[in-house]
C-alpha positions, -999 to +999 in steps of 0.1 A: -265+623-377-255+635-415-269+638-445-293+609-461-267+607-490-235+604-458-249+573-453-260+562-488-229+562-500-210+544-477-234+519-480-226+516-517-190+513-512-194+486-487-207+470-508-182+473-535-152+465-506-175+431-494-180+422-528-215+394-521-239+379-497-254+395-472-242+418-442-260+423-414-254+450-385-267+448-354-276+481-335-274+483-297-309+476-268-309+490-239-287+480-213-299+470-181-276+489-151-289+467-117-327+456-122-343+455-158-362+486-157-328+511-146-311+513-180-276+529-184-285+562-193-276+578-225-281+543-243-248+541-265-259+524-305-235+506-318-209+524-337-205+501-371-243+499-376-244+539-369-217+552-392-239+534-418-273+532-407-267+568-387-300+559-358-295+561-323-327+546-320-325+510-299-337+478-309-324+478-346-306+458-368-293+470-408-290+446-435-275+444-467-280+420-493-252+428-524-264+404-548-298+415-550-289+459-540-316+451-515-311+470-481-337+467-451-341+489-417-352+459-395-373+472-361-405+470-343-423+503-339-431+513-301-468+514-290-488+534-268-472+521-235-435+529-247-447+565-258-467+574-225-427+570-204-405+575-231-426+601-256-435+595-290-405+579-313-406+576-349-420+549-371-386+522-384-401+532-423-399+570-409-361+563-398-352+541-427-363+570-451-340+593-433-310+574-441-321+561-478-330+527-468-360+515-492-371+484-477-382+479-433-399+449-418-405+437-383-376+418-360-394+382-366-390+387-398-352+394-401-345+355-405-370+350-433-345+379-451-315+360-442-336+328-456-314+324-489-282+321-466-283+291-452-278+283-411-238+293-402-235+311-436-216+289-453-195+297-481-187+327-463-218+346-481-231+360-441-214+386-428-216+404-396-192+413-373-175+401-336-207+409-310-197+424-277-227+424-259-247+393-250-278+397-262-267+407-296-246+367-294-281+353-285-297+375-314-270+358-338-272+319-321-313+321-327-309+336-358-280+316-374-273+289-353-239+293-343-231+295-303-214+324-288-184+307-285-175+306-319-191+335-331-155+352-331-138+333-349-173+332-372-176+369-377-170+382-411-132+391-420-144+408-452-164+429-435-140+433-407-114+443-435-142+469-459-148+487-424-117+494-415-111+511-444-135+530-447-138+539-410-098+545-404-099+576-429-117+601-413-143+630-436-141+662-433-180+663-418-160+635-388-131+655-389-150+686-374-171+666-352-137+655-335-124+690-337-160+701-313-153+671-294-120+683-285-129+716-273-155+701-251-121+688-244-107+717-234-134+729-213-134+691-193-096+697-187-092+731-181-125+729-152-096+701-131-072+727-135-092+754-121-106+733-089-072+714-083-059+723-046-050+712-010-080+688+005-104+687-024-111+648-033-102+633-067-144+623-067-154+658-068-131+665-091-138+638-114-172+646-110-172+678-121-157+666-155-181+644-161-207+671-155-190+693-185-191+663-206-228+658-199-230+697-203-220+702-234-216+668-255-230+632-250-214+627-219-177+613-217-165+589-239-147+565-216-144+565-178-130+591-159-090+588-148-084+615-120-056+599-093-027+609-078-013+575-087-008+585-119+018+550-120-017+531-120-031+537-160-065+537-154-070+548-117-105+563-113-119+589-090-114+572-049-124+599-019-086+601-017-084+642-008-055+660-026-021+666-010+006+690-017+036+685-035+022+657-049+012+651-090-027+645-101-034+631-137-067+635-153-072+614-186-108+625-202-129+629-231-162+635-247-187+622-272-203+644-291-221+639-323-213+607-319-173+612-323-149+610-292-120+634-278-092+623-254-069+642-234-047+635-202-024+665-182-007+662-154-013+687-125+012+695-096-016+694-068+001+728-051-001+746-084+038+740-084+059+712-100+093+703-079+126+706-100+127+661-090+088+662-114+103+694-138+124+671-147+105+636-154+078+662-169+097+681-195+109+645-209+072+637-213+065+671-230+093+667-251+083+633-268+045+645-268+059+676-289+080+655-308+053+635-329+039+665-348+078+668-361+080+630-377+039+621-377+026+624-417+017+601-442+035+575-451+054+568-419+047+538-396+030+548-362+052+521-349+083+542-363+073+569-342+064+548-312+101+538-309+120+572-318+097+588-288+110+560-271+144+566-277+146+601-269+129+588-235+157+568-230+184+592-239+169+619-215+167+588-185+202+580-189+210+618-187+192+616-153+208+586-141+178+561-138+188+544-174+221+536-190+239+519-216+235+520-252+199+536-262+200+514-290+206+483-276+183+491-243+157+497-260+157+466-284+156+453-254+125+468-241+138+484-206+119+516-219+087+494-210+099+507-171+090+539-179+065+533-211+041+501-205+021+510-230+025+524-269+022+557-276-011+563-294-043+546-308-069+552-335-099+575-325-129+585-339-162+567-332-148+546-308-123+561-284-098+532-290-119+532-321-125+501-333-110+480-313-135+452-307-131+439-344-098+429-337-063+451-331-044+431-352-069+445-385-072+485-372-031+491-358-014+464-379-016+457-414-004+426-432+030+450-433+034+458-400+028+433-371+024+434-338+053+423-312+034+400-287+061+388-269+079+418-256+065+439-224+053+471-234+054+465-267+025+441-271+007+469-258+014+487-288-021+502-305-015+512-332+016+511-355+008+509-390+017+534-422-005+565-413-027+576-439-041+611-443-074+613-427-065+592-394-068+601-361-044+588-335-040+598-300-004+611-290+003+600-250+041+594-236+039+591-204+069+579-178+052+559-150+072+543-120+052+513-107+067+502-072+058+469-082+076+466-116+108+479-099+108+453-071+099+425-102+128+434-127+151+437-097+145+407-083+150+388-118+173+416-130+156+419-162+173+441-186+199+453-150+221+465-176+202+493-186+185+510-153+198+519-121+176+506-091+194+522-069+180+554-082+146+543-088+139+530-053+138+568-049+110+574-068+085+550-058+062+575-045+061+596-078+035+586-091+031+591-133+029+620-162+009+611-193+000+639-221-023+630-244-040+650-275-059+635-305-034+642-338-052+645-367-029+634-399-030+659-428-011+657-465+019+664-455+023+661-413-002+666-390-022+686-363-037+687-330-075+687-327-093+715-313-091+750-316-075+758-285-049+738-264-053+727-225-020+741-210+004+717-208+038+731-210+050+739-171+052+775-170+013+775-190+007+748-163+014+770-134+000+797-150-037+785-156-034+770-119-030+803-104-061+824-122 
């Protein structure tokens, strides 16, 4: 938690941006895993509620009445039976005082507090964000009479845009928190690099990575990806044993002090890259490092993405995997055979920061619009102009996906730009991704975190040899 003044200032700025009406921010409740009393732990608070009200306890709602300049923290005090199982918890009034909120009420009074606004928020004067949990959807239906199927479209665009505007630019204290999370990310990934050797299971190393996040932070910021099938974007650890000669990809991050890290490294299982692996790996390294030269305030991240795609296409042409004019190949989307995702995404309190508010508002704006028609480009999460204080990921990759190779070869898609005969020989290659977290600074950008997880080939081999 930051200072009381931080949350007061944030709520005051939110009032100015939204302008009128009542804002309601729902905190999260405990979420049962496989039966009611066995909850996922630790409970993860809603990020927007956390940003403006700062409290981690379950069962809370924040209300901001802009017109009357009043704020409430709504929730029920816990009783002695809860204390027996969970220990002492401050009263709702004490929690409210910690973040500068003057008014509190039990949950059964929430409907009365919202009564100045007609059901359904007629006139757009009741502002809530798109809900993503079913219990919140039910609560909104009970309070406002809006069916869950209609709640996403009923959510307040004014509130969405205000939250995106505020959370996109990170405060110095937020940047410091992300730096700390990235330092734990360093420990997670270097632990994996020390343990990688033939015969060890993916699941064992993935578990050790998760253990570092739980030991040094609040836990992982997303489900750890650790797999010899790097061509699968979200390949969770399996019981498979690591095999000499193969590559293994680790995509993992932690959450610390409510902020995330997100890094990816790709390593040779036996500690040494083959020449064929190096040929591809060095292209990804060059693309990854190129971002540091071009990402700065005023530059569209979409333009950085396509600059990386052109560089990647040039290098793949040199290996004979691609052919033809580079610009025409990228315009046709031929590079998406190898890079079917975007260069990166916003990061902060959420590893895909604010994605639940709608990517068109987070990663794009009125000037920069997404291309939802072209394969690969439709997965670009961040395209808008960069601003000082933005935190984005830099994660180029090259993947050889057998089903995609077969599909494009059969249909002849981008055949004038791809060497399908040579691609056939790479079906057993897997995939490579290298990812770091980037802060946009006044004049350019920098990687977050004090230490760099080894990723240049000689550094990776030397570190794994220790």
